[in-house]
C-alpha positions in Angstrom: 0.0 0.0 0.0 1.4 3.3 -1.0 1.5 6.5 1.2 -1.3 8.1 -0.8 -3.6 5.1 -0.4 -2.9 5.1 3.4 -4.1 8.8 3.5 -7.3 8.0 1.6 -8.4 5.1 3.8 -10.1 6.6 7.0 -8.8 5.4 10.3 -11.3 3.7 12.6 -11.6 4.8 16.1 -10.6 2.3 18.7 -14.0 2.0 20.3 -15.8 1.2 17.0 -16.3 -2.4 16.0 -16.4 -2.8 12.2 -18.8 -5.8 12.6 -21.2 -3.8 14.8 -24.4 -2.9 13.0 -26.1 0.5 12.9 -28.9 -0.7 15.2 -26.4 -1.9 17.8 -24.7 1.5 17.7 -28.1 3.3 18.1 -28.9 1.1 21.1 -25.6 1.9 22.7 -26.1 5.6 22.1 -29.6 5.5 23.7 -28.1 3.7 26.8 -25.3 6.3 27.0 -27.3 9.4 26.5 -31.1 9.2 26.1 -31.6 13.0 25.7 -30.6 13.0 22.1 -33.1 10.4 21.1 -35.8 11.9 23.2 -35.2 15.4 21.7 -35.1 14.0 18.1 -38.3 12.0 18.7 -40.2 15.0 20.2 -38.9 17.3 17.4 -40.1 14.9 14.8 -43.5 14.5 16.5 -44.0 18.3 16.7 -43.0 18.9 13.1 -45.2 16.0 11.9 -48.2 17.2 13.8 -47.7 20.8 12.5 -47.4 19.6 9.0 -50.5 17.4 9.4 -52.5 20.5 10.7 -51.1 23.0 8.2 -54.5 23.1 6.4 -56.4 24.1 9.5 -54.2 27.0 10.4 -55.7 30.5 11.1 -52.4 32.3 10.8 -50.3 33.1 7.8 -48.0 30.3 6.6 -44.8 32.1 7.5 -45.9 32.7 11.0 -47.2 29.2 11.4 -43.8 27.8 10.3 -42.0 30.1 12.8 -44.2 28.9 15.6 -43.6 25.3 14.6 -39.8 25.7 14.6 -39.9 27.5 18.0 -42.0 24.7 19.5 -39.7 22.0 18.2 -36.6 23.8 19.4 -38.2 24.4 22.8 -39.0 20.7 23.2 -35.5 19.6 22.0 -33.7 22.0 24.3 -36.1 21.3 27.2 -35.5 17.6 27.0 -31.7 18.2 27.0 -31.8 20.6 29.9 -34.1 18.2 31.9 -31.7 15.3 31.4 -28.7 17.5 32.4 -30.5 18.6 35.5 -31.3 15.0 36.3 -27.7 14.0 35.9 -26.5 16.8 38.1 -29.1 15.9 40.8 -28.1 12.2 40.5 -24.4 13.1 40.8 -25.0 15.4 43.8 -27.1 12.8 45.7 -24.5 10.1 44.9 -21.6 12.2 46.2 -23.5 13.4 49.3 -24.5 9.8 50.0 -20.9 8.7 49.7 -19.8 11.6 52.0 -22.4 10.5 54.6 -21.1 6.9 54.4 -17.5 8.0 54.8 -18.5 10.2 57.8 -20.3 7.3 59.4 -17.2 5.1 58.8 -14.8 7.6 60.3 -17.1 8.1 63.4 -17.3 4.4 64.2 -13.5 4.0 64.4 
């Protein structure tokens, strides 16, 4: 293999398995960070609902599309913020619980 061919072939990251399918990678992503999937699902649902009801609108189309975009962004950002707050709460309770356990252990000795 020449040097130019080596530059063309992309390097795989160490954590990626070439035999792993796309569905397995999606499942791993959901387990690692569910906020992304929740935000994408909600965004798709809001946009789909808005497109379904586009005939029944009482506002001009441009304003309707702006409202749809804002609603979808609010849902996506809200889901991400709520997951981050949950992780912060989970981390703070875990560290405070560990601190209480270490205090109890030091008092008993």
